[in-house]
C-alpha positions as CSV (number, residue, x, y, z in Angstrom):
1,X,96.7,77.8,99.4
2,X,93.2,77.2,97.9
3,X,93.8,75.3,94.7
4,X,91.0,75.6,92.1
5,X,88.8,77.7,94.4
6,X,86.8,79.3,91.6
7,X,83.5,77.7,92.8
8,X,82.9,77.6,96.6
9,X,79.8,76.0,98.2
10,X,78.2,77.1,101.4
11,X,80.5,74.9,103.5
12,X,83.8,75.8,101.8
13,X,83.6,79.6,102.3
14,X,83.3,79.5,106.1
15,X,86.0,76.8,106.2
16,X,88.3,79.1,104.2
17,X,87.6,82.0,106.6
18,X,88.4,79.8,109.6
19,X,91.6,78.5,108.1
20,X,92.8,82.0,107.2
21,X,92.0,83.4,110.7
22,X,93.5,80.4,112.5
23,X,96.7,80.7,110.7
24,X,96.8,84.6,110.8
25,X,97.5,84.2,107.1
26,X,97.8,86.6,104.2
27,X,95.5,85.5,101.4
28,X,96.4,86.3,97.8
29,X,93.3,86.2,95.6
30,X,94.0,86.1,91.8
31,X,91.2,86.9,89.4
32,X,87.8,85.5,90.3
33,X,88.6,82.9,92.9
34,X,85.4,82.2,95.0
35,X,83.3,84.2,92.5
36,X,81.1,81.2,91.6
37,X,78.8,79.5,94.0
38,X,76.4,76.6,93.7
39,X,73.8,78.9,92.3
40,X,76.0,80.8,89.8
41,X,77.9,84.1,90.2
42,X,78.1,85.4,93.7
43,X,79.7,88.8,93.8
44,X,78.7,89.4,97.5
45,X,80.3,86.1,98.5
46,X,83.5,86.9,96.6
47,X,83.6,90.3,98.2
48,X,83.1,88.8,101.7
49,X,85.8,86.2,101.1
50,X,88.3,88.9,100.2
51,X,87.2,91.5,102.8
52,X,86.9,93.9,99.9
53,X,83.8,95.3,98.1
54,X,84.0,94.3,94.5
55,X,82.0,95.2,91.4
56,X,81.8,93.7,87.9
57,X,82.8,96.1,85.3
58,X,83.2,95.3,81.6
59,X,86.4,96.2,80.0
60,X,90.0,95.0,79.4
61,X,92.5,93.7,82.0
62,X,96.1,95.0,82.2
63,X,97.2,96.8,85.3
64,X,99.7,99.6,86.2
65,X,100.9,99.3,89.8
66,X,100.4,101.9,92.6
67,X,101.7,102.3,96.1
68,X,104.2,99.4,96.8
69,X,103.7,98.1,93.3
70,X,104.4,101.4,91.6
71,X,106.5,101.1,88.5
72,X,105.3,97.6,87.6
73,X,102.8,96.6,84.9
74,X,101.1,93.2,84.6
75,X,98.2,91.4,82.9
76,X,97.2,91.2,79.3
77,X,94.9,93.9,77.9
78,X,92.2,91.6,76.8
79,X,88.5,91.6,77.6
80,X,87.4,89.0,80.2
81,X,84.1,88.2,81.8
82,X,83.7,88.8,84.6
83,X,86.2,91.6,85.0
84,X,86.2,92.5,88.7
85,X,87.2,95.9,90.1
86,X,87.6,97.0,93.7
87,X,84.9,99.5,94.9
88,X,86.2,99.8,98.4
89,X,87.4,103.2,99.6
90,X,88.9,101.7,102.7
91,X,91.3,99.4,100.8
92,X,94.9,100.3,99.9
93,X,95.1,100.6,96.1
94,X,97.9,98.5,94.6
95,X,97.0,99.0,90.9
96,X,94.6,100.4,88.3
97,X,93.4,99.1,85.0
98,X,95.3,100.9,82.3
99,X,92.3,101.4,80.1
100,X,89.9,103.1,82.5
101,X,91.6,103.6,85.9
102,X,89.4,101.4,87.9
103,X,91.1,99.7,90.9
104,X,92.3,96.3,89.8
105,X,94.5,95.4,92.8
106,X,94.1,96.2,96.4
107,X,95.0,95.2,99.9
108,X,93.1,95.2,103.2
109,X,93.0,93.7,106.6
110,X,90.1,91.3,106.6
111,X,88.8,90.1,110.0
112,X,91.7,88.1,111.3
113,X,93.8,87.9,108.2
114,X,95.5,90.0,105.5
115,X,93.9,90.0,102.0
116,X,95.4,91.0,98.7
117,X,93.4,90.9,95.5
118,X,94.8,91.0,92.0
119,X,92.1,91.0,89.3
120,X,94.3,90.1,86.3
121,X,94.6,86.6,85.1
122,X,98.4,86.9,84.7
123,X,101.1,88.3,86.9
124,X,104.8,88.8,86.7
125,X,107.4,87.4,89.0
126,X,108.2,91.0,90.0
127,X,104.7,91.6,91.3
128,X,104.7,88.5,93.4
129,X,108.2,89.2,94.7
130,X,107.3,92.7,95.8
131,X,104.0,91.6,97.3
132,X,105.7,88.8,99.3
133,X,108.4,91.2,100.5
134,X,105.7,93.6,101.8
135,X,103.4,91.0,103.3
136,X,106.1,89.1,105.2
137,X,105.7,89.3,109.0
């Protein structure tokens, strides 16, 4: 677990990769963890950390699940900045923003570890329960 990892410096990001790889872990990235760097917003660094290509897209949060999360809804439909969306065709889509259909939740195999990204600020216990059931070894 990476507590309060919203801002990562040049040493912390490689240490995070190493720990995830060493443990063969599954990382769960919620909202914009790792988005800020010492010089401000770092979309490329946040994308690299997750193993998913991200973009910043204005709009409201609030997600409807897809794939293994189908039938679930989570998040509050409020505007946030930044609002991140997944722009990675190789990733497995787990959810879309309700307002515009952009991918707001996805899963991929990053180099040496599993990576799940949920862009909303809030989740439900059902989302976490289903994710944990599908990510268990």
